[in-house]
N, C-alpha and C positions, 0 to 999 in steps of 0.2 A: 351475336344474339343467341342465347341459349334456349333450346327447346326441351321442356320437361316431358317426362313420360309417366304413364301409370305404372303401378307395381301390382302385377296380377300373377298369382301362382309362382311366386319366387322370381319373376323376371320383370325387367323394365320394358314396357311395350307402348307403342303409339296408340292413340284412340282408334277404335275400329273403323270409324267412318272418316278419319283424317281431318276432323275439324279441330281448330285451336282458338284460344282466346289470347289477347295481348296481356302481358304482365308489365305493369307500369311501376317505375320507381317513384314513390310519392314525393321524395325530396327534390327531384328534378323535373317531374311531370313527363318524363320520357319513357317510351316503350323500351324495355331492355330484355324481353324474353317472350316466349310463348308457352302456354300450358294447354293440356288436352281439354277439349270440351266433350267430356265423356257422355255416352248415351246408354240406352238399354242393353245393347249387346255387350258393352264393357262391364256393366253391372252383372249381367247373367254369367259372364265368364268368371268374374270375381267370386260370386256366390257359389258357382260350381266348384271352383278351386277350394274355397273354404269348406264346403261340404265334404269334398274328397279328403281334406286334411283333418277333419274334425275328430274322427275316431282315434287316429294316431296321436294327435296332440292331447286329447283328453286322457289317453292312457299313459302319456309320458309322466313319470314321477315328478312331483312338485319340485324336488331338488334339481332335476335336470332342466325343467322350465326356468327355475330360478337362475341356474348357471348361464343359460342363454341370455336372459334378461340382464344379468350382471355384465356379460360381454358387451351387450349393446350400450349399457351405461358407460362402460369404460371407453368405448369408441366415441361416444358423445363428448366425454371429457377430453380425449385426445384431439378431437376436431373442434375444440372450443372456438378458436379464432375464425375458422371457416364458417361455422354455423352462426356465430355472432355477427359477422359481416353480412351474411346472407339475410339474417333477420332484420338488421338495420336497413339494408337496401330495399327489402321487400315491404317493410312496415313503416319506415320513416322514423323509427325510434332511435334515440341516441345509442351509439354502439356500446358505450360504457354500461348502459342499462342491460343490453342484451348479454354482455359479458358477465355481469355480476348477478343477474336475476334469471332471465329467460332460459339460457342454455344450461347453466348449472342446475336449475330446477328440473329441466327435462331429464337430465341424468339421474337426479334424485328420485324422480317419479319411478323410473325403471328399477332403481336400486331398492327403494323402499318396498315396492310390491313384490320384488324378488324375495326379500326377507320375510315380508308379511305372509306370503302364501305358505311358507314352511311352518308358520306358527298358527295358521288358521285352523280352528277347531269347531266342532259342533257340540250339541248337548245330548244328554240322556235323561230320561224321567222314569224312575222306578214306580211301579204300581203295587207296592207292598209285596205280597207273596204271589200275586196273580200274573204279572207280566212286566216287561221292561220296554220302553220306547226309546229309540235313538233316532237322531236326525242326520240324514245325508244331505250334503250341499253339492249338487252336481252342476257342472257348467250348463249354461242355457243352450249353447250350440253355436250358431252364427249370429253375431251381434253387429249392429251399426253404430259407429261413433262419428259424430259430426261436430266439428270444433270451429271457433270463431277466429277473427283476424287480429284481435288486439294483443294477444300473447300466444303467437301461433304454435311454436313447438312446445312450449310450456303446457298449454291446455290440450294440445293434441295427445301428448304422452300421458297426461293426467287421466285420460279416458282409456287409451290403448293399454297401458301397463297393467291395471287391475283386471281388465278383460282377458288379456293373455295369461296372466298369472293364474287366474281361476280356471283356465283350461278351455276357454272359448277361442273360436277363430273369428277374425274381425274383418269387416269391410268398413274402411274409414274414409272420410272426406274432409280434407282441410278447406279453409276458406279459399275461394278462387282469387281473393284479393291478395293473399299472402301464402302462396303455395310452396315457396322455395325450400324451406327447411324440412317440410314433409317429404319432398322429393329426395333431399339429401339423406333423410332418415331411411328411405327405401334402400339407398345404396349401402348404408351402414348395416341394415338388417341382412342384406345379402352377404356382406363381409363377415358378419357374426355367425352365419350359418343357420339362421332361422329357417325352419322347414318350409318348403313351398306351400303356399296357400293359407298358412296360419295367419298372416297379416296381408291384406290387400288394400292399396291406397289408390283411390280414384279422384281425379281432379275434374273440376267443372263447376257449373252454375248451381246455386242452391235450389232454384226453382225447377231445375231439370234433374241432374243426377242426385242431388240431395233429396228431392221429393221421391225419386224412384227408389232410393234406399229405404226410406220410411215405409213405402207401400209394398215393397217386394215381399212375397209370401215366404221366401226362404230366410229372411232376416227376422229374428224372433224378439229382439229387444233393441231399443234406441236410446242412446245417451247423447243429449244435445246440449250445447251451450251457445247462447245467442240472445237475440232480442225477444221480448215478451210476445210481440205480435206473431213472429215466426213460430215461437213455442206453442201458441194457441192453435195455429194451423196444423202443426205436427200432432198435437194431442187429438185434434178432430179427426185426423187421418188414421192415427194409430189405435185409438180406442175401439172402433168397430172391428178392428182386426185382432184385438186382444193381445197387443204387444206390450211387453214390459217397458216402462217409460221412465226416464230420468231427465228432468228439464232444469237446467240452471240458467236463469233468465236475467232480466234487467234489474237495475237498482236506482234509487234516488236517495242516496244515503246521507244521514245527518252526522255532523260533528258537534257535540255538546261541550261547551267550554265553561267551566264554573270559576268563580272568583278565587277559589282556593287552589287552583291548579298551579303547577310549576310553569310559569309563563313562558320561559325560554323554550322548554320542551313542547309546550302546547302550540306555540306559534309555528315552530319548525314542523311538528307532526301534522298539524292541520294543513299547512301549505303543501306538504308532501302528499297527504291524502287527497287533496283537491286536484293537483296538477301532475302527479306521476304519470308517465307514459302519455303526456298531453291530455290527461283526464280520460283516457280511453281504457279504463279498467272498470268493470262492473261494480267494484268495491269502492270506487273513489267517493270521497266525502264532498258532495257538491252543494250541500246545504249546511251552512256554518251558523250555529246559534251560540251567542256569547252572553254571559250574564252582564247586565247593564252596568254594574259598578266598574267593570274593567273594560267595557266595550270600546271607549275612545282609545285607550292605550293599545289594546289588542288589535283593533282595526288598523291603526297606524303602523304597528310593527309588522302585521301581516301584509299590508299594502307595500311596505318597503321591501319585504322579502320577495313578493311576487314580481314587483317591478325589476328586481335584480336578476331574475331568472334569465339565463343566456339561451336565446332561441336561434337556431340556425342549422347548418349542415350537420346531419346526425353522425357523420364519420369524423367529426372534430370534437373538441372539448366543449360540448354544450349540455344544457340540462333539459331543453325542450327541442324536439325534432319536428318533423312534419306530421300532419294528420294523414290518415291512411289512404285517402283517395280524394279526388276533386269533388265527387258527389258528397262525400261526408263533410268536406270543408264547407260546401254550400249549405248543408244542413245546419252546421254549427253557426255559421254567420247568420243564417236565417233565424236561428233561435235567439241570437243576440239582438237582432232587430225586433223580435217579438218582445224581448225584455224592455227595450227602449219604449215600445208602444204601450207597454203596460205601466209605464211610469218609473221604471228602474233607473237608478243613477249609476252610470259606468264609472267606477273608481279608477280602473286601469284597464288597458287592453281594448277589446271591442272591435279590432280590425284585423285584416289580413296583413301579414308581414312578407316583404319581398327581400330576401337576403341577397347579398352580392355573390357573384361568381356562378358556379354551376347550378346553384339552387334557386336561381331567379324565377323559374317557372314552377317551383314547388308549392306544396299545399300547407302553408304555415299560417297559424292564427295566434295572435298575441294572447298570453294568459290573461284572463278577464275576471275581474271581481265586480259584482253588482250589488247595490244596496237599495233598500227602500221598497222591496216587493213583499206583498202579503203571501201567506202560505197557500192560499187557494188559487193563485195565479198559475198560468200555464208554465211559466219558467220554473216554478217550484214544484210542479206536479209531473212534468214530462222529463224523461231521461234524455239529456242532451249528448252525453258521451263525448265530451270534448273539454278543452281547457277553460271551463266556465263554472264559476261558483257564486252563490249568493250569500249575503251576510246580513244577519238580523239579530237584534238584542232580545233578551228575555228577562223577566223579573223574578220568577219563582221556579222552583223545581217542577211543580205541576205543569206550568206553562211550557217548560222545556220538553217534558215528556210528551205533552199534547202535540207540540210542533213536530217533534221527531216522528211520532206515529201517524202524522196527518197526511200520508199519501197512500196510494194503492200498492206501493212496493214495501218489501221487508227483507232486504238482503243483509245489510251490515250497518252497524252504527259504531261510532267511537265516542268515548266519554273521557273527559279530561278533568280530573279532580284528585286532590290528595286526601279526601275524606273516604275512608274505607267503607264505612257504613253506607254512605251515599252510593258508592260504586255498586255494592250488592243490591241495594234497594232499587236503584234505577234500572240496573241490568235485568232484573226480574220483570220490570214493567215495559221494557222496550220490545216491540213486536218485530224482531229481527232474528234471522238465523245465526248471526254472528255479532257479538258485542265485544269490542276492544276497549280496554281501560288503560289510558295513558300510553297508547301505542296504536299503530295502524299497520295492517298487512303483516302482522307477526303470525306466521302460520306453522302449525305443527301438523305434519301429514297424518298423524294418528286420529285427528279430530274430525267430526262430521262437518261437512261444508254444504251450504245451500240456504235457500231463503223461504220466507213465508209470503202469503198473499200472492201478488202478481210476479213475485221474484222466483217462482219455480215450484217444482214438485219433486220430492225425494231429496236424498243426501248423497254426496260423494265424499271421498276421503276415507282412509283407514279401513276398518272392518266394514263400514257402511258400503264402500265401493265393492268389496268382495261379496258382500251379501247381495248387492244389486245384480252382480254378474253371475249369480248362482241361483238355482231353484231348490228350496228346501223340500225334502221328502221324509215323512215320518214312517218309520218301520216299527211295528209293534210285535214283539215276540211273547207268545203265551207260555208261561212256565208249565202248565198242566198238559 
């Protein structure tokens, strides 16, 4: 049984008060490790280390920061199999997904921002013959990065990389549910020669050490990805302290399928959007709206594809693994019961799966499609964050847009049509931060990422991330 450690001031150290949490493999339901239950003393040590390192890291030329980040990216590539196995065991996701998506993307995050910071530029504004203004973009100082459990290393590095590239020192907290790859990243940072104190990683409970990071006077900005309710709590704590804040929160995302779509691509794309990573991606398309003229055929083809998904041991050749925890499995099964009570027809799934062998005690739920529920019901308004999607026909373009926009969320939408004019027309009217046309989860790291309404505040990705992790300062030089 492995015991993880915090990463503070360039060293791996146990929690100051010696308290630990169990780390559970969701595919087996068994405890397989321990993680620090960090407290205030651990945070104070991390912030002190970050403050000590801040001036030196900020003064390090961008090219040198970039070279260190490139080295970390290379070590992630070299340790792909180790990291993918750890991600699968910690999270329950199929190892093939961790190999092809999670770990390569973590390396790409470091590599992208290593390149981006060397191209990052500010602007100047001439005032005729009177003066010139130019803008400096300085690092904020010590920043907090708090990431979720669904794409652990992927989203952890998505925050850390731009913060480091911009010259900040970081106090980061991974989810206590999926801590293993963040711990392994600590080891890789030591191997890469990252200066002590530049990155500090604390493990523990969100309500304890996560809350302490948000409220600590030495942490000047918070980047958080997670649930909308938690995001609201963070905003309430951070606002009176005037901290800079980026919140990437929940989604209840629609997939709009029109009769003129490429049906083969649409069925495959919508199925992937609904059930990738067991539906545990904030971008998953859990509300599926289909034009009525093709609804019967689309419904049957989607149903056949979902029923064919292989569910089981994530270390084998499956397409669906375990949900991340027993508590989350209970939440998802409870949501399915709510859908039944609301009058929904379960087309497939709807129950817990008990695989043979080592995973008999794991947290598996069958991919579930539900039909016959109105937009206003709880099932279509609440983020379930599991392998559960609803299916409903529409008659007109206006109705489809109304359905898509009809929740408090506004993170992402996908649109399936071969009509180019329709694509542009509908994309403008959808109240979402991201609109995919004839694709899903096709991400360019240069583009802004984030949601509207209850799906968050601010944008991540590309120059938006570097802008968030810097403070603009106007300098005005008088010519006279």
